[in-house]
All heavy atoms as an XYZ file, in Angstrom:
909
protein
N       0.836     -1.161      0.000
C       0.000      0.000      0.000
C       0.888      1.233      0.000
O       1.844      1.324      0.749
C      -0.882     -0.001      1.252
C      -1.666      1.268      1.418
S      -2.839      1.209      2.776
C      -1.788      1.634      4.129
N       0.600      2.203     -0.860
C       1.322      3.463     -0.914
C       0.312      4.598     -0.895
O      -0.641      4.612     -1.656
C       2.198      3.572     -2.189
C       3.250      2.461     -2.199
C       2.845      4.946     -2.282
C       4.087      2.417     -3.455
N       0.504      5.571      0.020
C      -0.357      6.745      0.116
C       0.525      7.967     -0.044
O       1.556      8.078      0.619
C      -1.083      6.799      1.487
C      -1.963      8.022      1.575
C      -1.895      5.535      1.699
N       0.160      8.898     -0.935
C       0.977     10.081     -1.180
C       0.494     11.264     -0.350
O      -0.692     11.555     -0.303
C       0.943     10.459     -2.662
C       1.723      9.478     -3.507
O       2.792      9.048     -3.112
N       1.187      9.134     -4.655
N       1.407     11.958      0.327
C       1.167     13.223      1.006
C       2.106     14.222      0.347
O       3.240     14.343      0.765
C       1.485     13.145      2.502
C       0.767     12.059      3.231
C       1.418     10.908      3.629
C      -0.575     12.181      3.539
C       0.767      9.920      4.319
C      -1.236     11.207      4.241
C      -0.572     10.063      4.628
N       1.670     14.908     -0.680
C       2.491     15.800     -1.502
C       3.787     15.094     -1.878
O       3.778     14.233     -2.727
C       2.713     17.147     -0.817
O       3.395     17.003      0.398
N       4.908     15.412     -1.246
C       6.168     14.753     -1.611
C       6.450     13.531     -0.752
O       7.455     12.863     -0.945
C       7.330     15.745     -1.469
O       7.516     16.071     -0.106
N       5.556     13.227      0.196
C       5.783     12.098      1.096
C       5.012     10.865      0.651
O       3.971     10.977      0.029
C       5.367     12.470      2.521
C       6.199     13.523      3.144
S       5.722     13.686      4.875
C       6.667     15.111      5.324
N       5.559      9.717      1.039
C       4.903      8.433      0.771
C       4.847      7.636      2.066
O       5.794      7.635      2.847
C       5.670      7.622     -0.269
C       5.636      8.189     -1.657
C       6.367      7.281     -2.617
C       6.393      7.886     -4.001
N       7.171      7.077     -4.932
N       3.728      6.968      2.269
C       3.566      6.060      3.396
C       3.555      4.653      2.825
O       2.688      4.306      2.029
C       2.260      6.354      4.148
C       2.023      5.439      5.300
C       2.707      5.620      6.495
C       1.127      4.393      5.199
C       2.492      4.777      7.568
C       0.905      3.544      6.263
C       1.595      3.742      7.459
N       4.550      3.866      3.200
C       4.676      2.503      2.690
C       4.298      1.522      3.791
O       4.646      1.732      4.959
C       6.116      2.230      2.244
C       6.743      3.241      1.285
C       8.222      2.983      1.137
C       6.062      3.166     -0.061
N       3.608      0.473      3.428
C       3.224     -0.554      4.397
C       3.378     -1.925      3.745
O       3.060     -2.101      2.569
C       1.794     -0.357      4.861
N       3.879     -2.866      4.532
C       3.996     -4.245      4.074
C       3.638     -5.143      5.247
O       4.176     -4.993      6.339
C       5.418     -4.540      3.590
C       5.586     -5.949      3.060
C       6.983     -6.188      2.540
C       7.112     -7.581      2.002
N       8.469     -7.876      1.529
N       2.710     -6.052      5.009
C       2.267     -6.960      6.062
C       2.313     -8.386      5.527
O       1.777     -8.671      4.460
C       0.836     -6.604      6.524
C       0.800     -5.179      7.065
C       0.346     -7.599      7.564
C      -0.580     -4.660      7.378
N       2.973     -9.249      6.288
C       3.012    -10.673      5.972
C       2.599    -11.414      7.248
O       2.446    -10.793      8.296
C       4.426    -11.127      5.529
O       5.312    -11.059      6.647
C       4.966    -10.269      4.385
N       2.454    -12.725      7.193
C       2.079    -13.458      8.412
C       3.085    -13.341      9.561
O       2.730    -13.536     10.716
C       1.972    -14.912      7.941
C       1.623    -14.799      6.503
C       2.366    -13.590      6.009
N       4.344    -12.995      9.275
C       5.352    -12.900     10.337
C       6.044    -11.541     10.403
O       7.055    -11.396     11.083
C       6.438    -13.975     10.149
O       7.066    -13.764      8.881
C       5.856    -15.374     10.234
N       5.494    -10.519      9.715
C       6.162     -9.230      9.685
C       5.170     -8.114      9.376
O       4.264     -8.283      8.570
C       7.255     -9.237      8.613
C       8.150     -8.043      8.627
S       8.112     -6.902      7.231
C       7.463     -7.724      5.870
N       5.369     -6.977     10.060
C       4.613     -5.760      9.772
C       5.633     -4.646      9.623
O       6.507     -4.474     10.487
C       3.628     -5.419     10.917
C       2.922     -4.107     10.647
C       2.633     -6.533     11.125
N       5.558     -3.889      8.517
C       6.513     -2.813      8.273
C       5.759     -1.583      7.788
O       4.899     -1.682      6.917
C       7.532     -3.240      7.212
C       8.670     -2.251      6.981
S       8.402     -0.879      5.836
C       8.029     -1.686      4.317
N       6.066     -0.428      8.408
C       5.541      0.859      7.972
C       6.704      1.811      7.814
O       7.638      1.789      8.617
C       4.572      1.459      9.008
C       3.375      0.604      9.303
C       3.235     -0.006     10.533
C       2.376      0.421      8.348
C       2.134     -0.791     10.825
C       1.273     -0.367      8.631
C       1.160     -0.963      9.867
O       0.065     -1.745     10.148
N       6.629      2.660      6.802
C       7.696      3.627      6.592
C       7.117      4.904      6.001
O       6.280      4.858      5.108
C       8.760      3.047      5.659
C       9.968      3.930      5.493
C      11.082      3.250      4.698
O      10.815      2.249      4.007
O      12.218      3.733      4.768
N       7.564      6.043      6.514
C       7.199      7.343      5.972
C       8.442      7.904      5.295
O       9.479      8.090      5.942
C       6.709      8.294      7.068
C       6.259      9.674      6.607
C       5.067      9.567      5.645
C       5.902     10.546      7.796
N       8.327      8.152      3.994
C       9.465      8.581      3.183
C       9.153      9.935      2.571
O       8.058     10.148      2.046
C       9.759      7.548      2.058
C      10.937      7.977      1.217
C       9.982      6.171      2.646
N      10.105     10.858      2.648
C       9.996     12.166      2.004
C      11.051     12.205      0.913
O      12.236     12.360      1.195
C      10.212     13.286      3.013
C       9.938     14.664      2.425
O       9.518     14.749      1.253
O      10.144     15.660      3.146
N      10.616     12.049     -0.320
C      11.576     11.932     -1.427
C      12.353     10.643     -1.285
O      11.813      9.557     -1.333
N      13.665     10.754     -1.065
C      14.528      9.588     -0.843
C      14.845      9.379      0.642
O      15.492      8.423      1.008
C      15.843      9.762     -1.616
C      15.680      9.805     -3.122
C      15.199      8.472     -3.686
O      15.692      7.420     -3.245
O      14.327      8.503     -4.570
N      14.378     10.300      1.504
C      14.718     10.283      2.914
C      13.664      9.542      3.732
O      12.493      9.904      3.730
C      14.851     11.724      3.431
C      15.243     11.913      4.881
C      16.640     11.359      5.143
C      15.174     13.383      5.252
N      14.086      8.501      4.447
C      13.195      7.753      5.330
C      13.087      8.512      6.655
O      14.058      8.652      7.384
C      13.746      6.352      5.584
O      12.942      5.658      6.498
N      11.882      9.037      6.953
C      11.675      9.808      8.180
C      11.366      8.914      9.370
O      11.889      9.109     10.463
C      10.545     10.821      7.981
C      10.787     11.892      6.919
C       9.543     12.730      6.730
C      11.977     12.749      7.285
N      10.475      7.941      9.167
C      10.068      7.018     10.231
C      10.021      5.615      9.648
O       9.463      5.404      8.568
C       8.684      7.387     10.794
C       8.682      8.814     11.322
C       8.252      6.403     11.868
C       7.305      9.327     11.677
N      10.595      4.670     10.379
C      10.580      3.282      9.926
C      10.209      2.403     11.117
O      10.885      2.419     12.143
C      11.958      2.899      9.383
C      11.948      1.548      8.717
O      11.256      0.639      9.144
N      12.741      1.400      7.675
N       9.116      1.646     10.966
C       8.651      0.723     12.007
C       8.677     -0.685     11.427
O       8.163     -0.930     10.337
C       7.225      1.082     12.445
C       6.602      0.042     13.349
C       6.873      0.032     14.709
C       5.755     -0.931     12.844
C       6.316     -0.922     15.541
C       5.185     -1.886     13.669
C       5.473     -1.874     15.012
O       4.913     -2.829     15.833
N       9.286     -1.616     12.167
C       9.367     -3.005     11.723
C       9.110     -3.917     12.905
O       9.731     -3.770     13.960
C      10.752     -3.302     11.133
C      11.032     -4.741     10.705
C      10.117     -5.161      9.567
C      12.481     -4.904     10.310
N       8.175     -4.849     12.742
C       7.886     -5.852     13.767
C       7.963     -7.220     13.107
O       7.176     -7.532     12.218
C       6.503     -5.628     14.381
C       6.234     -6.553     15.548
O       7.115     -7.258     16.010
N       5.010     -6.552     16.027
N       8.938     -8.015     13.533
C       9.099     -9.378     13.024
C       8.816    -10.328     14.180
O       9.338    -10.144     15.279
C      10.524     -9.592     12.510
C      10.868     -8.686     11.343
C      12.332     -8.806     10.970
O      13.196     -8.613     11.794
N      12.580     -9.117      9.711
N       8.013    -11.350     13.921
C       7.617    -12.241     15.004
C       7.343    -13.637     14.482
O       7.124    -13.846     13.291
C       6.382    -11.701     15.732
C       5.222    -11.422     14.805
C       4.293    -12.400     14.516
C       5.082    -10.174     14.222
C       3.244    -12.145     13.658
C       4.026     -9.905     13.359
C       3.104    -10.893     13.080
N       7.366    -14.589     15.418
C       6.978    -15.969     15.113
C       6.034    -16.431     16.212
O       6.143    -15.992     17.353
C       8.190    -16.926     15.057
O       8.862    -16.906     16.312
C       9.143    -16.547     13.949
N       5.121    -17.297     15.834
C       4.178    -17.875     16.784
C       4.182    -19.384     16.627
O       4.228    -19.889     15.504
C       2.762    -17.356     16.528
C       2.552    -15.935     16.947
S       0.828    -15.424     16.871
C       0.560    -15.379     15.120
N       4.159    -20.059     17.748
C       4.065    -21.513     17.747
C       2.973    -21.904     18.743
O       3.026    -21.530     19.906
C       5.396    -22.144     18.167
C       6.541    -21.824     17.232
C       7.886    -22.310     17.762
O       7.900    -23.149     18.705
O       8.908    -21.831     17.263
N       1.992    -22.640     18.255
C       0.888    -23.067     19.110
C       0.915    -24.586     19.192
O       0.822    -25.270     18.177
C      -0.470    -22.582     18.556
C      -1.606    -23.048     19.444
C      -0.477    -21.068     18.414
N       1.084    -25.076     20.403
C       1.070    -26.515     20.633
C      -0.239    -26.917     21.287
O      -1.116    -26.079     21.534
N      -0.379    -28.186     21.596
C      -1.611    -28.657     22.231
C      -1.729    -28.142     23.657
O      -2.833    -27.927     24.148
C      -1.659    -30.196     22.234
O      -0.485    -30.681     22.889
C      -1.745    -30.738     20.831
N      -0.597    -27.915     24.314
C      -0.614    -27.464     25.702
C       0.350    -26.293     25.927
O       0.721    -25.997     27.056
C      -0.242    -28.626     26.637
C      -0.601    -28.335     28.073
O      -1.534    -27.600     28.358
N       0.182    -28.893     28.986
N       0.791    -25.653     24.838
C       1.763    -24.575     24.977
C       1.540    -23.516     23.893
O       0.839    -23.742     22.908
C       3.190    -25.121     24.871
O       3.387    -25.678     23.583
N       2.184    -22.373     24.113
C       2.053    -21.253     23.188
C       3.319    -20.418     23.278
O       3.827    -20.174     24.377
C       0.839    -20.405     23.576
C       0.602    -19.216     22.695
C      -0.061    -19.358     21.488
C       1.044    -17.951     23.069
C      -0.289    -18.256     20.671
C       0.825    -16.857     22.259
C       0.151    -17.015     21.061
O      -0.050    -15.930     20.263
N       3.839    -19.990     22.136
C       5.052    -19.185     22.118
C       4.903    -18.053     21.110
O       4.519    -18.277     19.960
C       6.270    -20.041     21.748
C       7.585    -19.296     21.522
C       8.070    -18.625     22.803
C       8.639    -20.237     20.977
N       5.185    -16.836     21.546
C       5.239    -15.662     20.680
C       6.561    -14.981     20.962
O       6.851    -14.609     22.106
C       4.085    -14.702     20.969
C       4.135    -13.344     20.262
C       3.997    -13.527     18.755
C       3.048    -12.427     20.783
N       7.401    -14.853     19.939
C       8.678    -14.166     20.116
C       8.939    -13.300     18.900
O       8.449    -13.568     17.805
C       9.822    -15.150     20.348
C      10.087    -16.113     19.210
C      11.221    -17.060     19.573
C      11.424    -18.078     18.458
N      12.535    -18.981     18.749
N       9.700    -12.234     19.133
C       9.972    -11.349     18.020
C      10.826    -10.159     18.386
O      11.356    -10.054     19.492
N      10.916     -9.260     17.418
C      11.740     -8.067     17.540
C      11.001     -6.910     16.888
O      10.479     -7.045     15.780
C      13.083     -8.289     16.855
C      14.031     -7.125     16.923
C      15.351     -7.484     16.251
C      16.332     -6.341     16.344
N      17.641     -6.703     15.775
N      10.961     -5.775     17.578
C      10.315     -4.575     17.057
C      11.326     -3.440     17.030
O      12.049     -3.229     18.004
C       9.120     -4.169     17.943
O       8.200     -5.251     17.981
C       8.421     -2.945     17.399
N      11.393     -2.731     15.896
C      12.273     -1.571     15.751
C      11.458     -0.353     15.346
O      10.581     -0.456     14.486
C      13.312     -1.787     14.647
C      14.333     -2.804     14.990
O      14.097     -3.985     14.779
N      15.448     -2.381     15.510
N      11.772      0.784     15.940
C      11.242      2.068     15.509
C      12.424      2.986     15.312
O      13.171      3.271     16.263
C      10.267      2.656     16.528
C       9.682      4.024     16.175
C       8.906      3.964     14.855
C       8.802      4.527     17.294
N      12.630      3.426     14.078
C      13.763      4.276     13.733
C      13.231      5.628     13.277
O      12.380      5.692     12.382
C      14.629      3.632     12.635
C      15.167      2.285     13.129
C      15.766      4.564     12.220
C      15.850      1.462     12.068
N      13.721      6.694     13.915
C      13.329      8.058     13.564
C      14.519      8.807     12.997
O      15.613      8.775     13.564
C      12.815      8.811     14.791
C      11.608      8.237     15.516
C      11.296      9.080     16.744
C      10.410      8.175     14.601
N      14.285      9.515     11.919
C      15.306     10.384     11.359
C      15.268     11.712     12.101
O      14.206     12.165     12.527
C      15.034     10.606      9.865
C      16.160     11.340      9.189
O      16.439     12.494      9.486
N      16.811     10.659      8.262
N      16.419     12.361     12.269
C      16.489     13.642     12.979
C      15.626     14.720     12.325
O      15.228     15.672     12.975
C      17.933     14.133     13.053
C      18.813     13.299     13.942
C      20.258     13.764     13.937
O      20.635     14.610     13.103
O      21.011     13.272     14.787
N      15.312     14.556     11.057
C      14.513     15.548     10.341
C      13.017     15.284     10.441
O      12.222     16.074      9.942
C      14.940     15.603      8.874
C      16.366     16.080      8.701
C      16.766     16.168      7.252
C      18.206     16.650      7.131
N      18.638     16.763      5.749
N      12.625     14.198     11.092
C      11.200     13.884     11.213
C      10.539     14.797     12.237
O      11.155     15.244     13.206
C      10.978     12.423     11.592
O      11.356     12.197     12.926
N       9.264     15.071     12.022
C       8.497     15.952     12.898
C       8.427     15.401     14.320
O       8.572     16.131     15.293
C       7.095     16.149     12.306
C       6.246     17.108     13.077
C       6.541     18.462     13.086
C       5.155     16.665     13.801
C       5.766     19.360     13.800
C       4.366     17.546     14.514
C       4.675     18.906     14.515
N       8.239     14.096     14.449
C       8.142     13.462     15.771
C       9.460     13.614     16.542
O       9.461     13.934     17.725
C       7.749     11.978     15.642
C       6.343     11.861     15.086
C       7.869     11.256     16.973
C       5.918     10.456     14.760
N      10.581     13.416     15.855
C      11.887     13.555     16.506
C      12.084     14.992     16.990
O      12.569     15.226     18.106
C      12.999     13.161     15.536
C      14.382     13.187     16.155
C      14.886     12.070     16.807
C      15.173     14.333     16.099
C      16.147     12.087     17.377
C      16.429     14.355     16.675
C      16.910     13.237     17.304
O      18.151     13.265     17.873
N      11.709     15.956     16.176
C      11.869     17.366     16.556
C      11.012     17.718     17.768
O      11.448     18.446     18.655
C      11.519     18.267     15.376
C      12.543     18.203     14.268
C      12.135     19.057     13.079
C      13.135     18.915     11.952
N      12.747     19.697     10.771
N       9.791     17.190     17.829
C       8.921     17.448     18.981
C       9.515     16.818     20.240
O       9.559     17.454     21.300
C       7.496     16.917     18.731
C       6.793     17.787     17.698
C       6.690     16.870     20.024
C       5.447     17.280     17.281
N       9.979     15.565     20.145
C      10.570     14.906     21.312
C      11.823     15.638     21.774
O      12.069     15.751     22.976
C      10.874     13.439     21.004
C       9.631     12.592     20.899
S       9.899     10.810     20.825
C      11.146     10.633     19.601
N      12.615     16.161     20.850
C      13.807     16.929     21.214
C      13.430     18.207     21.944
O      14.105     18.632     22.881
C      14.616     17.293     19.970
O      15.090     16.151     19.343
N      12.341     18.833     21.497
C      11.884     20.073     22.113
C      11.345     19.829     23.520
O      11.638     20.585     24.451
C      10.805     20.718     21.234
C      10.250     21.992     21.793
C      10.984     23.163     21.745
C       8.994     22.013     22.389
C      10.482     24.339     22.265
C       8.478     23.176     22.921
C       9.220     24.347     22.861
N      10.576     18.752     23.695
C       9.958     18.453     24.988
C      11.008     18.031     26.015
O      11.072     18.577     27.113
C       8.870     17.367     24.846
C       8.364     16.913     26.198
C       7.738     17.865     23.977
N      11.829     17.050     25.659
C      12.836     16.552     26.599
C      13.869     15.723     25.860
O      13.513     14.857     25.053
C      12.174     15.694     27.676
O      13.156     15.066     28.460
N      15.117     15.944     26.167
C      16.168     15.162     25.517
C      16.133     13.699     25.962
O      16.589     12.817     25.242
C      17.544     15.766     25.799
O      17.789     15.751     27.190
N      15.597     13.429     27.148
C      15.516     12.040     27.608
C      14.474     11.243     26.835
O      14.545     10.020     26.771
C      15.233     11.975     29.103
O      13.991     12.549     29.389
N      13.478     11.908     26.252
C      12.485     11.232     25.419
C      13.012     10.940     24.022
O      12.507     10.067     23.334
C      11.226     12.095     25.272
C      10.317     12.236     26.474
C       9.185     13.196     26.152
C       9.765     10.892     26.886
N      13.986     11.688     23.609
C      14.457     11.644     22.227
C      15.251     10.366     21.934
O      16.052      9.920     22.744
C      15.334     12.867     21.989
S      15.444     13.293     20.281
N      15.007      9.782     20.770
C      15.760      8.613     20.328
C      15.752      8.551     18.810
O      14.901      9.120     18.157
C      15.173      7.318     20.903
C      13.789      7.006     20.404
C      13.600      6.276     19.242
C      12.673      7.436     21.099
C      12.322      5.986     18.780
C      11.402      7.148     20.653
C      11.220      6.423     19.489
N      16.750      7.852     18.281
C      16.797      7.581     16.848
C      16.392      6.146     16.559
O      15.839      5.854     15.514
C      18.201      7.848     16.303
C      18.598      9.301     16.336
C      19.991      9.485     15.788
C      20.449     10.914     15.970
N      21.849     11.088     15.589
N      16.700      5.250     17.494
C      16.416      3.823     17.292
C      15.994      3.211     18.625
O      16.750      3.250     19.589
C      17.665      3.122     16.759
C      17.466      1.634     16.513
O      16.340      1.132     16.670
O      18.447      0.968     16.150
N      14.795      2.682     18.667
C      14.343      1.951     19.857
C      13.994      0.533     19.409
O      13.296      0.341     18.418
C      13.175      2.658     20.579
C      12.987      2.078     21.971
C      11.905      2.638     19.786
C      12.264      2.984     22.919
N      14.561     -0.440     20.108
C      14.408     -1.849     19.725
C      13.894     -2.644     20.912
O      14.387     -2.485     22.031
C      15.754     -2.428     19.259
O      16.240     -1.657     18.160
C      15.612     -3.874     18.824
N      12.923     -3.490     20.657
C      12.364     -4.369     21.681
C      12.463     -5.815     21.204
O      12.023     -6.143     20.109
C      10.878     -4.029     21.936
O      10.773     -2.659     22.288
C      10.311     -4.890     23.046
N      13.059     -6.646     22.027
C      13.061     -8.097     21.800
C      12.151     -8.706     22.849
O      12.274     -8.387     24.036
C      14.472     -8.675     21.946
C      15.375     -8.259     20.818
O      15.118     -8.560     19.672
N      16.424     -7.527     21.147
N      11.238     -9.564     22.422
C      10.295    -10.147     23.371
C      10.140    -11.646     23.133
O      10.312    -12.145     22.025
C       8.931     -9.445     23.295
C       8.329     -9.395     21.905
C       7.490    -10.396     21.459
C       8.612     -8.344     21.048
C       6.944    -10.355     20.191
C       8.072     -8.295     19.778
C       7.236     -9.299     19.355
O       6.697     -9.256     18.082
N       9.834    -12.335     24.228
C       9.640    -13.789     24.234
C       8.535    -14.064     25.251
O       8.741    -13.903     26.456
C      10.953    -14.472     24.643
C      10.863    -15.952     24.747
N      11.354    -16.793     23.775
C      10.345    -16.754     25.714
C      11.145    -18.052     24.149
N      10.536    -18.045     25.320
N       7.374    -14.401     24.765
C       6.225    -14.687     25.625
C       5.847    -16.148     25.417
O       5.460    -16.546     24.325
C       5.053    -13.777     25.268
C       5.380    -12.280     25.160
C       4.223    -11.531     24.533
C       5.703    -11.721     26.516
N       5.951    -16.921     26.490
C       5.737    -18.362     26.351
C       4.873    -18.894     27.481
O       5.120    -18.611     28.644
C       7.092    -19.077     26.355
C       7.001    -20.571     26.275
C       8.366    -21.243     26.309
O       9.351    -20.602     26.726
O       8.428    -22.409     25.918
N       3.858    -19.633     27.110
C       3.104    -20.440     28.054
C       3.623    -21.851     27.821
O       3.259    -22.507     26.841
C       1.583    -20.343     27.823
C       0.843    -21.248     28.784
C       1.110    -18.910     27.968
N       4.527    -22.294     28.700
C       5.204    -23.579     28.492
C       4.290    -24.764     28.758
O       4.396    -25.800     28.108
C       6.445    -23.661     29.369
N       3.391    -24.598     29.714
C       2.462    -25.668     30.063
C       1.181    -25.022     30.580
O       1.152    -24.486     31.687
C       3.082    -26.579     31.123
C       2.232    -27.797     31.443
O       1.062    -27.864     30.982
O       2.733    -28.689     32.156
N       0.130    -25.047     29.750
C      -1.122    -24.389     30.132
C      -1.754    -25.025     31.367
O      -2.285    -24.322     32.222
C      -2.105    -24.409     28.961
C      -1.748    -23.454     27.861
S      -3.061    -23.374     26.656
C      -2.125    -23.377     25.146
N      -1.689    -26.342     31.465
C      -2.307    -27.025     32.598
C      -1.605    -26.656     33.912
O      -2.246    -26.420     34.928
C      -2.258    -28.536     32.377
N      -0.281    -26.577     33.882
C       0.491    -26.235     35.084
C       0.648    -24.717     35.239
O       1.231    -24.262     36.219
C       1.856    -26.892     35.015
N       0.155    -23.957     34.288
C       0.253    -22.487     34.284
C       1.694    -22.008     34.376
O       2.020    -21.091     35.102
C      -0.607    -21.892     35.397
C      -2.069    -22.214     35.235
C      -2.904    -21.611     36.321
C      -4.357    -22.010     36.123
N      -5.225    -21.537     37.175
N       2.588    -22.664     33.594
C       3.993    -22.265     33.544
C       4.156    -21.208     32.458
O       3.810    -21.440     31.306
C       4.892    -23.456     33.251
C       4.964    -24.449     34.393
C       6.056    -25.438     34.170
C       7.305    -24.816     34.763
N       8.453    -25.671     34.819
N       4.687    -20.034     32.868
C       4.822    -18.905     31.959
C       6.259    -18.394     31.992
O       6.872    -18.295     33.062
C       3.863    -17.762     32.372
C       4.031    -16.560     31.479
C       2.429    -18.243     32.356
N       6.791    -18.074     30.816
C       8.115    -17.460     30.688
C       7.958    -16.188     29.857
O       7.473    -16.241     28.725
C       9.104    -18.395     29.996
C       9.292    -19.694     30.748
O       9.388    -19.686     31.963
N       9.317    -20.793     30.014
N       8.392    -15.066     30.407
C       8.296    -13.788     29.711
C       9.660    -13.106     29.775
O      10.247    -12.989     30.848
C       7.233    -12.868     30.347
C       5.858    -13.544     30.305
C       7.203    -11.516     29.655
C       4.797    -12.808     31.096
N      10.146    -12.661     28.621
C      11.385    -11.898     28.544
C      11.148    -10.697     27.642
O      10.634    -10.842     26.536
C      12.518    -12.745     27.965
C      12.916    -13.939     28.800
C      13.985    -14.783     28.129
O      14.760    -14.242     27.306
O      14.035    -15.983     28.420
N      11.525     -9.522     28.121
C      11.414     -8.303     27.326
C      12.700     -7.512     27.507
O      13.120     -7.244     28.635
C      10.205     -7.440     27.759
C      10.129     -6.169     26.935
C       8.909     -8.225     27.644
N      13.333     -7.163     26.398
C      14.566     -6.375     26.405
C      14.348     -5.172     25.493
O      13.981     -5.331     24.332
C      15.749     -7.200     25.907
C      15.929     -8.492     26.639
N      16.519     -8.567     27.875
C      15.583     -9.758     26.321
C      16.531     -9.823     28.282
N      15.952    -10.570     27.354
N      14.584     -3.968     26.024
C      14.385     -2.745     25.251
C      15.683     -1.944     25.253
O      16.285     -1.729     26.315
C      13.240     -1.880     25.830
C      13.044     -0.618     25.003
C      11.946     -2.680     25.896
N      16.096     -1.513     24.077
C      17.263     -0.647     23.946
C      16.855      0.641     23.240
O      16.010      0.627     22.349
C      18.414     -1.314     23.157
O      17.944     -1.684     21.873
C      18.942     -2.531     23.879
N      17.458      1.724     23.686
C      17.233      3.040     23.078
C      18.584      3.537     22.610
O      19.467      3.809     23.433
C      16.620      3.993     24.108
C      16.349      5.377     23.589
C      15.725      6.228     24.679
C      16.652      7.355     25.010
N      16.128      8.306     25.953
N      18.758      3.639     21.310
C      20.045      4.055     20.740
C      21.205      3.245     21.332
O      22.199      3.780     21.795
C      20.276      5.556     20.954
C      19.251      6.396     20.227
O      18.792      5.984     19.148
O      18.898      7.471     20.742
N      21.064      1.938     21.350
C      22.054      0.961     21.812
C      22.297      0.983     23.318
O      23.173      0.301     23.820
C      23.365      1.116     21.045
C      23.204      0.870     19.554
C      24.499      0.921     18.818
C      24.244      0.700     17.340
N      25.446      0.682     16.554
N      21.502      1.748     24.067
C      21.588      1.766     25.519
C      20.427      0.949     26.073
O      19.271      1.245     25.794
C      21.509      3.199     26.049
C      21.437      3.366     27.559
C      22.744      2.920     28.216
C      21.123      4.805     27.916
N      20.729     -0.077     26.853
C      19.662     -0.914     27.406
C      18.872     -0.119     28.449
O      19.449      0.396     29.411
C      20.249     -2.165     28.037
C      19.197     -3.133     28.517
C      19.792     -4.436     29.010
O      20.318     -4.445     30.129
O      19.725     -5.419     28.266
N      17.556     -0.007     28.232
C      16.730      0.748     29.174
C      15.747     -0.149     29.930
O      15.192      0.279     30.924
C      15.971      1.901     28.471
C      15.060      1.381     27.375
C      16.939      2.934     27.962
C      14.164      2.444     26.762
N      15.575     -1.383     29.468
C      14.673     -2.305     30.164
C      15.109     -3.735     29.893
O      15.381     -4.099     28.747
C      13.226     -2.105     29.689
C      12.165     -3.002     30.328
C      11.993     -2.651     31.801
C      10.855     -2.867     29.587
N      15.158     -4.527     30.949
C      15.483     -5.947     30.831
C      14.639     -6.658     31.887
O      14.940     -6.604     33.075
C      16.959     -6.186     31.071
C      17.369     -7.638     30.858
O      16.535     -8.436     30.370
O      18.518     -7.987     31.171
N      13.570     -7.320     31.437
C      12.641     -7.977     32.352
C      12.545     -9.454     31.994
O      12.375     -9.796     30.816
C      11.237     -7.336     32.266
C      10.255     -8.078     33.145
C      11.294     -5.874     32.636
N      12.654    -10.305     33.003
C      12.443    -11.738     32.827
C      11.532    -12.220     33.948
O      11.816    -11.975     35.114
C      13.764    -12.486     32.852
C      14.651    -12.157     31.663
C      15.914    -13.006     31.622
O      15.893    -14.152     32.129
O      16.900    -12.515     31.065
N      10.441    -12.862     33.578
C       9.483    -13.391     34.536
C       9.252    -14.863     34.216
O       8.918    -15.200     33.091
C       8.139    -12.615     34.469
C       7.146    -13.215     35.440
C       8.364    -11.137     34.732
N       9.437    -15.710     35.218
C       9.135    -17.142     35.058
C       8.469    -17.634     36.331
O       8.629    -17.051     37.398
C      10.412    -17.977     34.811
O      11.292    -17.797     35.913
C      11.093    -17.574     33.522
N       7.729    -18.697     36.195
C       7.162    -19.313     37.389
C       7.261    -20.816     37.306
O       7.595    -21.394     36.339
C       5.710    -18.889     37.608
C       4.790    -19.389     36.513
O       5.233    -19.815     35.458
N       3.496    -19.327     36.778
């Protein structure tokens, strides 16, 4: 799907294991969102794992607003790796891992198991 906003284009691509959105001004990518994931469903288990990236160009409107509001909010690349697993539904065994980095600086690392 392509939508034109004067000189800008909004690109989208969706597959069973990937979602991608991009806002492009001419040849310049202003915003790029990518979510890649896999799902496995068993008779007594469930697994969802993947990686999400949001990349902002310094010339994008959103980046400029975040820079104006607070430098701590500002980022060029935020990445999330996640692993959500119900290992045994009957025993209610759950494994959750979430790792978030902002411009290569780890800002969140959570692991929950029971």
